[in-house]
Structures are given as C-alpha cells and as structure tokens.
C-alpha positions in Angstrom: 130.9 123.0 106.7 128.9 124.8 109.5 126.1 122.8 111.4 122.4 123.5 110.5 119.9 124.4 113.0 116.4 124.3 113.0 116.3 128.2 113.3 117.9 128.6 110.0 114.6 127.0 108.5 112.1 128.7 110.5 109.4 130.7 108.5 107.2 133.3 109.9 103.5 132.7 109.6 101.9 135.0 107.0 99.1 135.1 104.4 101.7 133.5 101.9 101.3 130.2 103.6 98.5 127.5 103.6 96.8 126.5 106.7 95.1 123.2 107.6 93.8 124.7 110.5 92.3 127.7 108.7 91.4 125.7 105.8 93.8 128.0 103.4 95.6 127.0 100.4 98.9 128.3 99.8 98.8 131.1 96.9 101.4 129.3 94.7 99.8 126.1 94.8 96.4 127.4 94.1 97.9 129.4 91.0 99.7 126.3 89.7 96.4 124.2 90.2 94.7 127.0 88.1 97.3 126.7 85.3 96.4 122.9 84.9 95.6 122.4 81.2 94.3 118.9 81.3 91.2 117.0 82.4 91.7 116.1 86.1 88.9 113.7 86.0 90.1 112.0 82.8 93.8 111.7 84.4 92.1 110.2 87.5 90.3 107.8 85.6 93.4 106.9 83.7 95.5 106.4 86.7 92.8 104.3 88.9 91.6 102.2 85.6 89.0 99.7 86.4 89.1 100.6 90.0 87.8 104.2 89.3 84.3 103.5 90.9 85.8 102.2 94.0 88.1 105.4 94.4 85.1 107.6 93.8 83.1 105.8 96.4 86.1 105.8 98.9 86.6 109.6 98.4 82.7 110.2 98.8 82.9 108.2 102.2 86.1 110.0 103.3 84.6 113.6 102.6 81.1 112.6 104.0 81.4 110.3 106.8 81.9 112.2 110.1 83.8 109.1 111.5 86.4 109.8 108.7 86.6 113.4 109.4 90.0 114.5 110.1 90.7 116.6 113.1 93.5 118.9 114.1 94.4 117.1 117.3 96.0 114.4 115.0 98.9 116.7 114.5 99.6 117.0 118.2 99.3 113.2 118.7 102.0 110.9 119.7 103.0 108.3 117.1 101.3 105.6 119.2 98.0 107.8 119.3 98.4 108.5 115.7 98.9 104.7 114.8 95.8 103.9 116.9 93.5 106.5 115.2 94.6 105.2 111.9 93.7 101.7 112.6 90.3 102.7 113.8 89.9 104.4 110.5 90.9 101.4 108.5 88.7 99.3 110.5 85.9 101.7 109.9 86.5 101.9 106.1 86.4 98.0 106.1 82.9 98.1 107.6 81.4 100.6 105.0 79.2 98.3 103.0 79.7 100.1 99.4 83.5 99.7 99.7 83.5 96.1 99.9 
C-alpha cells in the first residue's frame, strides 16, 4: 500500500468551501440545512428537556457577550494557549449571574 501524504488531501480554496474568517457557509451544508423538514426548536427542546432555558440563556451569552466572542487568532494558538483561553472562557461563564 502506498504511503499517504498531506499533498494528496490538499484542497484548493474556492467559493465552494465555507470560511470561518469570511463567515461563509459551505453551499452544500446550507442546502442540506434548507431541506430540514422538522422544527429545529422543537428538537432542541426535546434534546435539552428541562434544561432548555439554561441552554437558551447560555446561547444568548455566547452570542452577545464580547468576552465570549471567538477570534480567529484561536486557530493560530499553541495547544497551551488554546487551553488557557478556554479556561478563561469557562471561568467567565461561571461568573455570569443568569447562568448560575
């Protein structure tokens, strides 16, 4: 069996791929999401059960709190830097009054 190399898996950047940096969703993924024939909020409530309110509050904090906002530098960090950043975020979430 021939040895695999990373060059065999390299993909060229094009409009067909999503991008976190450019906030673009892969068209294939967007198409599949559009095909969804069930109520996603109902599924979320079913999945989270009694903790749905906590989930909704957490999601609100993650999307609105500036401290929680992701930055692209995260993808360039070393493992140790990622762990440190993650622990800072966990400590921040623990301090948010409505999530206690």
